[in-house]
N, C-alpha and C positions, 0 to 999 in steps of 0.2 A: 544502508540500499538507496539507489538513485532510483527518480521519475523513472526514465526506461525503462528500466531490470524491474520494477515493481509492475510500469503496464504488461508489458511482456509475459512477468508470471502471473498476474490475473487477467489476462485474455488465455490463458492456456497453453502456452508457449512450453517447448522444451528446455532441456537444458543445454544450448547451443553449441558450446565446445568442451574440451578435458576428459577427463576418462570415462567423465557419467554424459557423452553427447549425444542425445538423442532421449533420455532420460527422462521422463516427468520430475519435475520438482516436489521437492517434501511437505506434506499437507503443513509441519510447522515451517517452509517455508510462505508457503501458499499464505499462509493466516500471514506472516510478518508481513506480505506484499502488499496482505488489502489493509493491513492496520497502518503501515505505510500512507498509503492514498488515503484512507479515513482521514488521519492526524497530520496529514499539510490539506485538506478538502481536495483536492484532485478529484477524491472519486464522488466529488458531487457537483467536478465542470468538467467532466467525462461527458461520453454517448449518455442514455441513462441508464443503461445497463450497468455500468459501473454503480452508482447511484442507486438504482434500485438493490440492486445486489450487495452493496456496505447498508445499507439499510435492514436487510434479509439478516447482514451477520452478524449485526450491532444486536436487533432484535433479537437474534434464540443464541447469544451471549459468547460467540467464536469471537467478537472483535469488542472490543470497550469505543462509548462513546471519544470522538475527537478530545482530546486533553491538556490544553498550553501550556502544561510542564514535561512534557512529552520531547524527547529529544529534536524530532523533526522539523518539528513547530517552532522550538527554539530559536533552530537553527536558522529556518526562513525569518522567522521575527528580525533576527540578529543583520543577516546579510539588507533588507528591505531597513533598517533600520529602526524596529521598531521592538526592539529588545530594550529590554529592562537596565 
């Protein structure tokens, strides 16, 4: 998942094209998008809604706290030279 797609999904956008155009994303995809935003730290750098929602998802057990070993964070660390 990429950043723009994750943000659009988290904002509640529908599927933009293809056979499911105009349909909402699945719950699994929405959770994956939120987890991506949490893992990358973007959920806490965007508008307050994102940070508050991410915190609620973590507190309720729907999403997990950021983990530096998850692929999204490892990829970002590699790009910015912070990987091992």
